[in-house]
N, C-alpha and C positions, 0 to 999 in steps of 0.2 A: 564649595560644600553646600548641601541643601540646608534650608532653614530648619530650626527645631521643630516647627509645626509640620513641615513636610516629612521630616524623618520620623516623627511620631506617627503620622498617618501611614507611611510606608511600612513601618514596623507592625502596625495594626493589621495591614493588608498582607503582610508576609514578604514585602519587597525587601531585597538586600541592596543597600546603598553603599557606594564608595566613591566619593567625590562626585556625586551626581550620576554615576553608573553603578551597575550591579557588581558585587564583589566576585572577582574572578574565581575565587575557591568555593563558591556556593552556587548551587542550581538556581536558576531564575525562578522567580514566583510562578511563572507560567508553565514550568516544568514540574511543579509540585502536583502529585496525583492524589486526589481524595479517594479514588477508587482503585488502588494499586493491584497490580497482578498478584494472584495467589497461586499461579502456575507452579506445579512441582513435577519434575520429570519422573517418568515411571522407571523404577529400578530394573536394571537388566544386566546380565552378565556381559563380558567382553564379547565381541562379534568380529570374526575375520572372514570377510568375503574374498574368495581366492580366484585367481586365474580368470578374471573378467576384462573386458574392454572398459576402461574408465575415461569418462570425460570429466575433468576436474572443475569445470566452470571458469577457469582462468585461461582457456585457450589451448590446453594440452590434451592430447589423447594418449593413453598408455595402454598398449595391448598386453595381455597376459599378466595384469597387475592385481595387486591385493589392496584392500581397504580395511584397516583395523580401527574399530570403535571400542571405547571403554569410558566408564564414568560419564557417559553423556556426550563425550567429545570425540572428534577425530583424533586418532593417535598418530596414524601414518597412512601414506599412499605410496605404494612402490611394488617392487618385484621381490617375491620370496621372503615376505614379512614373517617373523616368527609368531607361532600360535601361543598366546599366553595361557597360563594354567587356568582351568575353568572356562575357557572360551568356547563359544559356539562356532563351529566351522561351517561355512556356507559355500558350496561349490558354485562358482561363477562361470564355469566353462560354457562358452557360446552365449554368455549373457553380457549385458552392459550395465555399468553403474554411473549414476549422475548424482549431483546434489539434488535435494528435494525441490520440487517446483514451487515457485512462489507467484501468486496472482496479486498484482498491485491494484486490481480494480474489480472488486466483488461486491455483491449485495446479499450474499448468504446471511441468513439470520435476521436481516431487516426487511427483506422480501422473501421470506421462506416459502417452502412447499408444505402443504398445498397452497397455491396461490388464491387468496380471497381477501375481500376487504378487511376483515378482522386481522389479517397478517400484514397489511400495508403500512409499514412503519419506517419507510425510507426517506419520504419528503415531508418536512414540516412546512407545508405550503401556506403559511399564515402571514408571511412577510418576505419581501425580496431578500433581505439579509437576516439569516437565522444562524449567525455564528455561535450562538449561545448553546445550540443543541449538540449533543455527542452521540455519534452512531452507536456506540457501545451500549447505550441505555435502551436501545431497541433490539439488540441482538438476542435472538431466541436460540439457545444452544441446542435444542431438540431438532432443529432443521435437518431433515434427512439429506439435504444437499451437502453438508460437511462430510458425511461418509462417502458420498458419491465422488466428491472431489478427492478424498484421500485414496480411493481406488484408482484415481487417475494420477497419483504421485504428488499431490499438492500437500505440502507440509506447513506452509505459512501463507497467510493471505491478509490483505488490507480490506476491511469492510468500510465502505464509504456511504454517506447519504446520497440521495438521488440528485438529479440535476435540474429540479424545478426552480431553484433559487440562484440569485447572484452569488451568494455565499450560503452554502447548505449546512455547514457545521463541521465538526471534527470527526475524522475517521479514526479507526482502531486497527492495529495489527494483532492478529491472533495466531497461535499455534494450532494446527489442526488436529486437536485431540478431543475425544469425548469428554464432556464435563457437565455439571449441573448448572454452573454459573459462567457468565462471560469472563469474570475475573480469573477463573481457573484455566481459561484458554488464552488470556492476555500475554502476548509476547513480552517477557521482562525487559524493561528498559527501552522498548521501542518508542521513538518519538511520535506524537500525534501527527496526522496529516490533516489538512483543511481542505475541504472540497469547495470548488467554485465552479461556475458554469458560464459559458459565453453563449451569445446568439439566440437561436430560436426559442429554446425552452423557457428561459425567464420571461422574455417579452410575450410569449404566448400565454403563459400561466398568469402573469400579472397585468397583461394589457387591459383587461376589463375590471382589474381590482385597484385601480389608481396608479398603475404604472410600476416599472417601466414598460413601455410599449414599443420602444425602438432600440436599436443597437446603441445609439448615442445616449439613450436613457440608461441603458445597462452600465456604460462606462462611467456616466455621471454618478450612478449609485455606488459602483466600486470606490470611486474617489471620495465621495462624501463619507463612506464608512471608514476608509483608512485615514482620512483627515481627522476624524473624531478619535480614532484609536490612537494616532500619532500624539495627539494632545493629551489623551489620557495617559499614555506611557510616559510622555515628557514631564507631566505634572507630578508624576510619582518618582521622579528621578531616574527613569529608565533611559537607555540610549541604544539606538539601533546598532546592531553588530555589522550591518552591511553597508551603511552609508553615514557619513557624518551629518548630524542635524544642521550645522551651519550652512549646508549647501541648499537649504530649503528655507525661504523666507517666511512661509507660514508657520514652520516649526519655531523659528527664532522668535516669533511673536508671543509665544507662550511664556507667561510670568508665573512660574511655579512657586518661587519664593514669595511672591506678592499675594497670591490667593490661597496657596497651601492646600488645594483640594485635588481630587483625582480626575477632574473633568466631568464628574457626575455627582457634585454635591458631597463628595467624601464617601460615597457608597460604592461597593463592589458592583461591577457590571459584567455579567457573564459574556455578553457579546463582545465587549471591548477587551476583556481578558484574552479571548481568542485571537482577536485581530492584532492586539498589541504583541501577543506571543509570536505571531507571524512576523511582524516588523522586527521583533527582537532576535529571530532566528531559532526560536524554540519549537515552532510548529512548522511542518513542511507543507508547501502548497501544491495541490494537484488540481489541474483545471480541465474540465470537459470543454473541449474546444475543437471545432472541425476545420474552419477556414484558416488559410495561411495569413491573411490580413489581420484576422482577429488575434491569432496567436502573437503576431508581431506587436499589436496594440497592448496585449496583456504583458509582454516582456517590457514594453515601455512603461506600463503602469508599475510593474515591479521595481524598475529602475527609479521611478519618481518616489517611491515610498521605501526604498532601500531593503527589499526583500528578494529572495531568489524563488523562481518557479522550479520545483523538483521535477515535475513532468507535466506534459499536456497529454490528455487522454482522448482516444478515438482519433483525432487529428488526421482525417482523410487527406488533407492537403499538406501534411507535414513535410513531404518530399520537396516542397517549393522552397522551404527555408531550412533544409537540413544543415547547412553550413552554420547558420546563426544558432541553431539549437545546440550544436557541438560547441561553438564558441562560448555560449552562456552556461554550458554544463547542465542543460536541461534535457531530460529524457523524453523520448517520444514513445508513449505506451499506447500501442495501435492494434487494430484488428488485422488479420491476415487478409481479409477480402470483403468485409462488409462495406457497403457504400450505396448511394442512390436512393435511400429510403426517405429522404427529404432534401430540400434544396441545398442546405449547407453541407450535405453529405454527397452532393452530386459529382464533384470533380475528384473522385478517387480513382487510384490505380492500384493494380494488384502487386506492383513492384515497390509500393510505398515504404515498407519496413526496410527492405533491402537498400534503398536509397538513403533512408535516414541513417542507416547503419554504416554508410561508407566513409564519411569524413573522419579525420583523426580526432579522437576524444569523443566520439559519438556515443550515444546511449539509447539503443533501440530495445523495445520491450514488446513482447506479445502479451496482451491481456485478454480477459474474457468478457467482463460486464454481463455474464450470463450463467445461469445455474447449470446449463448444459455444456457450454463452451468450456467451463473450468475443469470439466471431466476429461478433456482431451487437448490441453494446451500444447502438448508435444506434437500433435498432428497438425494444429494450427500453425506451429512454427514450421512444420514440414512443408505446408502449402507455400509459405514465404520462399523457402529454399527452392521449391519447384518453379515458381513463377520467376525467381531470379535466374535460374538456369536457362530458362526459355530466352532470356535476353542476354545471355552470355556471361552472367555472374554466378560463378561456382562458389558456393558457401559450404564449408566443411562442417560436419557435426560439431567438432570441438569448439567451433565458433558460434554456431547457432544455438547451442545449449545456453549461452550467456543471456539470450533474449528471455529466457523463462526462469533463470536462476540468479546469476550475479547482477544483472542490470536492474531488475525489480528490487532486489535487496538493497542496491545502491540508492535507488530513488526513495525508498522507504526508511533509510537511515539505519539499517540493520546489517549491512555488509560486513561490518566487523565481527559479527556473530554467526552468520549463516550465508548461504548463497553459493559457496564453493567448498570443494573437498580440501581443506588445509588443516594441518595439525593445530589443534587448540579450538577450532570452531565447533559449534554444535553439530552433533552427528545426525543431521537431517539428510537422509540418504535414500535413493531409489534403486532397486535391483530390477531391471527390465528383461523380458524374455528374449530380447534381441536389440537391434538398432532402434532407439526410441523414436526415430523419425521414420519409421516404416509404418505403413497402414495397418500392419498386423501387430504393432507393438502393444504390450500389455505391461503394467506395472505388477510384478510378481510379489515383491516385498517392499514395504515402505517402513522406514525407520524415522522416528522423531526422537532426538536426543538419545540416540543408540538403542531405543526400545522398538521392537517389531510390533508396530501398532496395526499393520495390515499385511495379510498374507492371502494371496488368490487361491492357494491350495489348501488353506486351513480355515475352516468355517469359524472356528473359535476366535480368529484373528481378523474378522470382518465386522467391525463395530456397526451396530444398529441403534438408531436413536430411540430414546424412550418413547417418543411419539409413535414411531413405526411398531415398537414392541406391543404397544396397546391396541393395535388395530385387530389382530386376530380375536382377542378377548371381546372387543366391542362388537365385531361381527357376529360372533357366537351369541352374544347377549341380545342383539337385535333380532337374530333368527329365532331365538327362543321366546321373544316377546317380553323380554325383561325391561328393555328401554322404551 
């Protein structure tokens, strides 16, 4: 049992202790959110989309099928579903239905449009490890990019800090709905992600700022940060969920009962809160990493400190260790064909995602990292299908849809709520004018929690950000010499 002094400190900080570990029936301290979601779904009548080709996100294609939504949830997917009283009927003949698209790697809101220095809020480039910052505190809900992404079928997205830092801070998952505050977009109950970065970016940014300036310096920096965090966690009675502390001699050396502090003089430490939350399994790890050797090193780092890597992002060499990624349960969140723009991105191939997708238990994702690419993730996935076919790998639409729906939801810890068309899940749904992997594909209607938030044929259902609404008035004022 923890000493009285440790227990008192833990209580003051909000830690739940139970024989030196967190109580199983209480959320971890690191999962407590001082800025909780205020999202409320838009009230809408039941909707029945009839006679469409449905890709359910779980590997099935159902022709001539219906999708029924009510009270914000999927009620059923099948043939000849009954129309509830008061429901809106939507003719899906010749059209396709998929789950809402999910982008695991976006910087909308933190690098919004118009792009200018005043809007550059994605990299806190003041220290190599800035785990204390949260991307949500930079999100500008008026970014016009959210509306453009919605028109491309994107219903949820993870906003991440940039990649200047070894540890860039926490990311946030948003529902893609118009709102005045980021909390009103915040996906209820979604875990935080933490952004890390390998390779060239951190050593370039900090090479002339006191380091790290090499890849070995990068790894030393990660290890130093996690050693400090592990001591912080252990001295407050915490325990890793992924690995037993007795396996690590440096952890055993902590004497929490003797000194009774939290590794920082008894004070809260925002940086160590986040890193300890990673070790404790409350915060998911997303790593910007291009080379196969560095991804392998980061998996070894995760094993050393007892956490899991949710996904490697960009990973142009992920095909070289596809089997290991599948064995580790780590997703590859990748581009369809970006490569060669710097040395660590040199060894890319256009079959990368298709090869990462092959092993049993794999988790391949098409991501954007772009305010433009997020508008057409379906077509980015189609590129992967096309390149795979050229080398004899035929990938069906019902499988490929998982790259932009189910798999990103899995890596973000929200698959129990969204990502597939299953009864009880959030009714995040896209009605396409045809096969979503066609170059002519357009999202005709987009539903978030069963509410039609976008309609290509109804101008009143095409949200425009407050920033864009103000532009005509500003232009008129400038023309009249008022400003």
